[in-house]
Rosetta silent file (secondary structure, phi, psi, omega in degrees, C-alpha in Angstrom):
SEQUENCE: KRGRIMPEETTEIAQSIWAATYYGNTVQEWVISLAFILGSVILAKMIYWVFAGAARRIAAKTETQVDDIIIDLVEEPIVASIIASGVWFSLSLLTLPKVLSGVVSKSYSVLIWLLIGWMLCRLFDAFYRYVMVPWADTTDNDLDDQLMPIIGKGVKMIVWVLAIVIGLNNA
SCORE:     score description
SCORE:     0.000 S_00000001
   1 L     0.000  -13.196  176.681  -30.412  -45.247   -9.988 S_00000001
   2 L   -74.258  144.064  178.821  -26.820  -46.307  -10.388 S_00000001
   3 L    85.651   -9.962  178.353  -24.387  -43.530  -11.279 S_00000001
   4 L   -91.525  142.273  177.628  -26.636  -40.803   -9.915 S_00000001
   5 L   -94.474  125.888 -179.440  -25.446  -38.665   -7.013 S_00000001
   6 L   -82.298  155.909 -177.562  -27.998  -38.346   -4.279 S_00000001
   7 H   -55.966  -39.256 -179.385  -28.530  -35.005   -2.443 S_00000001
   8 H   -68.151  -30.939  176.123  -26.989  -36.286    0.786 S_00000001
   9 H   -69.268  -36.364  177.996  -23.903  -37.400   -1.161 S_00000001
  10 H   -62.592  -42.496  178.645  -23.623  -33.899   -2.659 S_00000001
  11 H   -63.589  -41.959  179.155  -23.646  -32.407    0.819 S_00000001
  12 H   -64.254  -40.680  179.323  -20.973  -34.832    1.961 S_00000001
  13 H   -64.158  -45.394 -179.975  -18.802  -34.006   -1.069 S_00000001
  14 H   -62.329  -42.549  178.926  -19.170  -30.255   -0.467 S_00000001
  15 H   -64.943  -37.896  179.767  -18.326  -30.668    3.214 S_00000001
  16 H   -70.091  -32.053  177.350  -15.279  -32.758    2.371 S_00000001
  17 H   -67.500  -47.040 -179.597  -14.064  -30.130   -0.121 S_00000001
  18 H   -65.739  -29.962 -177.197  -14.401  -27.303    2.423 S_00000001
  19 H   -87.809   -9.943  179.142  -12.749  -29.432    5.113 S_00000001
  20 L   -59.858  139.694 -175.544   -9.798  -30.491    2.947 S_00000001
  21 E  -109.434  129.924  175.416   -6.543  -29.194    4.405 S_00000001
  22 E  -128.774  122.418 -179.893   -3.736  -27.673    2.361 S_00000001
  23 L    54.445   39.225  175.381   -0.603  -26.388    4.072 S_00000001
  24 L    83.669    5.490 -179.672   -2.287  -26.507    7.467 S_00000001
  25 E  -132.785  145.565  177.569   -5.430  -24.602    6.485 S_00000001
  26 E   -74.895  163.687  176.977   -8.807  -25.746    5.247 S_00000001
  27 H   -59.975  -38.416  178.603  -10.120  -24.663    1.867 S_00000001
  28 H   -60.294  -43.496  178.873  -12.646  -22.549    3.708 S_00000001
  29 H   -65.006  -37.966  176.932   -9.855  -20.698    5.557 S_00000001
  30 H   -64.528  -41.855 -179.753   -8.005  -20.134    2.262 S_00000001
  31 H   -65.237  -42.465  178.107  -11.168  -18.765    0.640 S_00000001
  32 H   -61.766  -44.132  179.082  -11.818  -16.437    3.591 S_00000001
  33 H   -61.860  -45.770  178.222   -8.237  -15.195    3.442 S_00000001
  34 H   -65.548  -33.525  176.871   -8.434  -14.577   -0.301 S_00000001
  35 H   -65.474  -37.602  176.272  -11.798  -12.838    0.195 S_00000001
  36 H   -65.097  -38.182  177.240  -10.152  -10.448    2.662 S_00000001
  37 H   -63.456  -48.519  178.386   -7.453   -9.672    0.094 S_00000001
  38 H   -60.599  -41.769  178.355  -10.083   -9.015   -2.564 S_00000001
  39 H   -62.273  -38.626  179.704  -12.076   -6.952   -0.053 S_00000001
  40 H   -68.479  -35.400  176.812   -9.037   -4.820    0.796 S_00000001
  41 H   -66.315  -44.490  179.049   -8.428   -4.117   -2.898 S_00000001
  42 H   -64.400  -44.151  178.381  -12.092   -3.151   -3.379 S_00000001
  43 H   -60.776  -43.779  179.706  -12.050   -1.039   -0.192 S_00000001
  44 H   -62.394  -42.696  178.918   -8.856    0.718   -1.302 S_00000001
  45 H   -66.147  -38.693  178.185  -10.337    1.496   -4.713 S_00000001
  46 H   -65.444  -44.532  178.383  -13.559    2.779   -3.126 S_00000001
  47 H   -62.406  -42.192  177.537  -11.638    4.979   -0.691 S_00000001
  48 H   -59.141  -44.971 -178.204   -9.505    6.229   -3.576 S_00000001
  49 H   -66.373  -46.956 -179.299  -12.611    7.045   -5.596 S_00000001
  50 H   -69.025  -46.375 -178.757  -14.459    8.743   -2.707 S_00000001
  51 H   -61.515  -45.406 -178.914  -11.357   10.461   -1.347 S_00000001
  52 H   -62.110  -44.412 -178.752  -10.326   11.708   -4.765 S_00000001
  53 H   -68.077  -52.210 -176.499  -13.767   13.058   -5.535 S_00000001
  54 H   -68.263  -46.170 -177.817  -14.579   14.651   -2.174 S_00000001
  55 H   -66.973  -37.319  178.920  -11.108   15.938   -1.421 S_00000001
  56 H   -68.756  -35.782  176.734  -10.648   17.366   -4.899 S_00000001
  57 H   -64.828  -41.768  178.676  -13.999   19.177   -4.679 S_00000001
  58 H   -67.545  -43.563 -178.959  -12.984   20.714   -1.351 S_00000001
  59 H   -66.746  -30.418  179.927   -9.500   21.566   -2.615 S_00000001
  60 H   -66.697  -23.585 -179.184  -10.917   23.167   -5.751 S_00000001
  61 L   -80.067  -14.866 -179.950  -12.714   25.725   -3.571 S_00000001
  62 L   -86.157  159.854 -177.978   -9.463   26.988   -2.045 S_00000001
  63 L   -81.996  -29.735 -178.027   -7.320   29.640   -3.647 S_00000001
  64 L   -85.829  161.249  179.588   -3.993   27.852   -3.255 S_00000001
  65 L  -101.070   -2.448 -176.435   -2.865   24.873   -5.257 S_00000001
  66 H   -61.399  -45.254 -178.886   -0.932   23.292   -2.381 S_00000001
  67 H   -65.549  -35.389  175.821   -3.843   21.176   -1.152 S_00000001
  68 H   -61.428  -42.235 -178.580   -4.486   19.894   -4.700 S_00000001
  69 H   -67.034  -44.811 -179.138   -0.847   18.816   -4.955 S_00000001
  70 H   -62.944  -42.539  178.614   -0.841   17.120   -1.542 S_00000001
  71 H   -61.014  -44.134  179.401   -4.032   15.215   -2.340 S_00000001
  72 H   -62.170  -34.846 -175.742   -2.569   14.051   -5.630 S_00000001
  73 H   -80.346  -31.181 -175.145    0.614   12.886   -3.917 S_00000001
  74 H   -93.612  -11.718 -177.623   -0.849   10.947   -0.985 S_00000001
  75 H   -59.052  -54.363 -174.895   -3.654    9.108   -2.807 S_00000001
  76 H   -65.330  -45.196  176.644   -1.571    6.290   -4.272 S_00000001
  77 H   -61.940  -33.986  178.438    0.539    5.550   -1.160 S_00000001
  78 H   -67.703  -42.630  177.686   -2.616    5.440    0.975 S_00000001
  79 H   -61.749  -45.071  178.957   -4.281    3.002   -1.440 S_00000001
  80 H   -62.782  -36.893  178.214   -1.149    0.837   -1.462 S_00000001
  81 H   -65.752  -40.069  178.798   -1.063    0.913    2.359 S_00000001
  82 H   -64.888  -43.747  179.415   -4.676   -0.255    2.596 S_00000001
  83 H   -64.925  -44.095  178.994   -4.014   -3.122    0.195 S_00000001
  84 H   -61.405  -40.610  178.275   -0.802   -4.100    2.030 S_00000001
  85 H   -66.208  -38.704  177.056   -2.654   -4.065    5.355 S_00000001
  86 H   -64.106  -41.398  177.716   -5.428   -6.219    3.896 S_00000001
  87 H   -65.100  -44.422  179.707   -2.932   -8.767    2.593 S_00000001
  88 H   -62.010  -44.751  179.889   -1.120   -8.825    5.936 S_00000001
  89 H   -63.091  -43.699 -178.504   -4.404   -9.248    7.850 S_00000001
  90 H   -65.521  -36.781  177.400   -5.621  -12.013    5.555 S_00000001
  91 H   -71.611  -28.730  177.670   -2.344  -13.883    5.894 S_00000001
  92 H   -71.564  -18.300  176.477   -2.491  -13.493    9.674 S_00000001
  93 H   -73.854  -23.546 -176.896   -5.805  -15.373    9.621 S_00000001
  94 L   -84.783  154.113  173.164   -4.066  -18.440    8.224 S_00000001
  95 L   -89.026  102.975 -178.140   -2.109  -20.972   10.205 S_00000001
  96 L  -107.004  155.325  173.562    1.310  -20.593    8.679 S_00000001
  97 L   -58.164  151.036 -174.313    4.548  -22.285    9.666 S_00000001
  98 H   -55.468  -40.993 -179.186    6.446  -20.245   12.257 S_00000001
  99 H   -65.118  -46.285 -179.289    9.197  -19.329    9.785 S_00000001
 100 H   -66.471  -37.523  177.370    6.732  -18.192    7.115 S_00000001
 101 H   -62.255  -41.178  176.801    4.679  -16.275    9.674 S_00000001
 102 H   -65.026  -40.096  178.802    7.825  -14.422   10.737 S_00000001
 103 H   -63.860  -42.737  179.363    8.705  -13.659    7.121 S_00000001
 104 H   -62.103  -46.023 -178.356    5.211  -12.258    6.488 S_00000001
 105 H   -63.800  -44.601 -178.924    5.372  -10.062    9.602 S_00000001
 106 H   -70.160  -37.575  177.724    8.864   -8.767    8.835 S_00000001
 107 H   -63.957  -38.205  178.306    8.045   -8.210    5.170 S_00000001
 108 H   -63.360  -42.286  178.867    5.017   -6.171    6.176 S_00000001
 109 H   -61.060  -45.717  178.770    7.187   -3.995    8.422 S_00000001
 110 H   -63.259  -42.837 -179.027    9.662   -3.376    5.598 S_00000001
 111 H   -62.543  -41.238  179.132    6.816   -2.670    3.171 S_00000001
 112 H   -62.075  -43.608  179.034    5.212   -0.110    5.487 S_00000001
 113 H   -67.089  -34.082  175.378    8.503    1.759    5.814 S_00000001
 114 H   -67.188  -37.964  176.361    8.963    1.692    2.043 S_00000001
 115 H   -66.022  -38.070  175.794    5.468    3.119    1.619 S_00000001
 116 H   -64.362  -43.370  177.317    6.290    5.857    4.136 S_00000001
 117 H   -61.422  -40.509  178.544    9.490    6.598    2.207 S_00000001
 118 H   -61.350  -45.303 -178.860    7.521    6.704   -1.042 S_00000001
 119 H   -65.930  -42.988  179.376    5.038    9.188    0.420 S_00000001
 120 H   -63.772  -39.377  177.552    7.789   11.372    1.890 S_00000001
 121 H   -65.007  -39.385  178.168    9.656   11.397   -1.440 S_00000001
 122 H   -66.281  -40.143  177.899    6.498   12.399   -3.264 S_00000001
 123 H   -66.326  -42.933  177.503    5.839   15.191   -0.776 S_00000001
 124 H   -64.630  -39.372  179.976    9.427   16.426   -1.019 S_00000001
 125 H   -60.450  -40.224  177.768    9.272   16.230   -4.815 S_00000001
 126 H   -66.807  -43.946  177.518    6.213   18.489   -4.797 S_00000001
 127 H   -60.149  -43.272 -179.965    7.890   20.905   -2.398 S_00000001
 128 H   -62.221  -48.386 -174.802   10.984   20.880   -4.607 S_00000001
 129 H   -70.328  -39.423 -172.201    9.058   21.394   -7.825 S_00000001
 130 H  -100.929  -12.201 -179.910    6.588   24.033   -6.631 S_00000001
 131 H  -119.411  -55.349 -172.917    8.588   25.937   -4.007 S_00000001
 132 H   -71.132  -45.949 -179.080   12.326   25.474   -4.336 S_00000001
 133 H   -64.032  -46.393  175.664   12.690   25.557   -8.142 S_00000001
 134 H   -60.397  -37.332  177.087   10.567   28.723   -8.575 S_00000001
 135 H   -63.595  -44.091  179.761   12.551   30.363   -5.778 S_00000001
 136 H   -64.295  -31.693  178.837   15.855   29.409   -7.458 S_00000001
 137 H   -69.745  -24.072 -178.542   14.601   30.842  -10.742 S_00000001
 138 H   -83.258  -16.391 -178.751   14.027   34.239   -9.120 S_00000001
 139 L   -83.177  159.622 -176.780   17.612   34.593   -7.863 S_00000001
 140 L   -90.581  -23.332 -176.210   20.389   36.099   -9.945 S_00000001
 141 L   -85.559  160.702 -178.559   23.251   33.744   -9.092 S_00000001
 142 L   -92.550  -10.655 -176.915   23.940   30.380  -10.730 S_00000001
 143 H   -60.872  -46.061 -179.523   24.988   28.601   -7.542 S_00000001
 144 H   -66.315  -32.792  176.897   21.434   27.711   -6.531 S_00000001
 145 H   -64.758  -32.950  178.729   20.697   26.495  -10.072 S_00000001
 146 H   -80.811  -32.580 -178.254   23.624   24.095   -9.773 S_00000001
 147 H   -80.732  -27.143 -175.414   22.813   23.013   -6.219 S_00000001
 148 H   -57.196  -48.155  178.364   19.089   22.410   -6.718 S_00000001
 149 H   -63.312  -35.011  178.629   19.426   19.087   -8.623 S_00000001
 150 H   -66.892  -44.131  178.589   21.990   17.857   -6.082 S_00000001
 151 H   -63.538  -45.530 -179.246   19.727   18.796   -3.180 S_00000001
 152 H   -59.454  -49.490  179.967   16.690   17.221   -4.842 S_00000001
 153 H   -70.189  -36.458 -178.940   18.384   13.904   -5.553 S_00000001
 154 H   -65.499  -44.729 -179.876   20.270   13.937   -2.261 S_00000001
 155 H   -64.441  -43.096  179.499   17.208   14.398   -0.086 S_00000001
 156 H   -64.416  -38.945  178.787   15.296   11.659   -1.932 S_00000001
 157 H   -65.084  -41.636  178.247   18.265    9.310   -1.623 S_00000001
 158 H   -62.326  -43.416  179.630   18.510   10.024    2.118 S_00000001
 159 H   -61.412  -46.514 -179.429   14.769    9.378    2.575 S_00000001
 160 H   -64.596  -42.801  179.456   14.964    6.052    0.680 S_00000001
 161 H   -62.883  -44.635  178.578   18.085    4.913    2.546 S_00000001
 162 H   -63.600  -41.954  179.095   16.493    5.772    5.904 S_00000001
 163 H   -62.013  -42.378 -179.838   13.239    4.011    4.970 S_00000001
 164 H   -68.231  -44.425 -178.932   15.136    0.879    3.931 S_00000001
 165 H   -64.236  -45.906 -179.993   17.419    0.912    6.994 S_00000001
 166 H   -65.163  -42.672  178.338   14.536    1.484    9.440 S_00000001
 167 H   -61.492  -45.706  179.154   12.405   -1.157    7.704 S_00000001
 168 H   -68.521  -34.976  176.994   15.196   -3.730    7.757 S_00000001
 169 H   -64.021  -40.038  177.745   16.050   -2.848   11.354 S_00000001
 170 H   -70.968  -25.500  179.049   12.447   -3.489   12.390 S_00000001
 171 L   -78.997    0.000    0.000   12.503   -6.756   10.460 S_00000001
């Protein structure tokens, strides 16, 4: 009987493992937090799969291609936003030092504004590619052909600068 672990000892060992504290949180709290992160990734992928399928079927029934383009452009930023929100929520469940908690909150704010900037740049890029460039090709003068690349890069640069400035200001 020596050297054998009894069932009550196994329960005590398991309870002590779950109750062990690392960086102010129990193992159980860390596992729950990591499960929320994994859940947000799975949820984002499921939404992406369902949204892509259903929205593309609906968009395929329309005569214009605009809705197809918009769906294609917003899918990835929405998935990234869901994952970022899941990570932020899971980290908010943990007891973090005040400084680290502030860094997480401010980083999330900056990340959200960067995701908004990414989505706006993708939407503008589609507008540029499918509306502005074809329009410039129909005109006879060369001025619009020379200005189009400047406008395209300039607008995207302005969107990114504003997203970064607003995100950092909120942080």
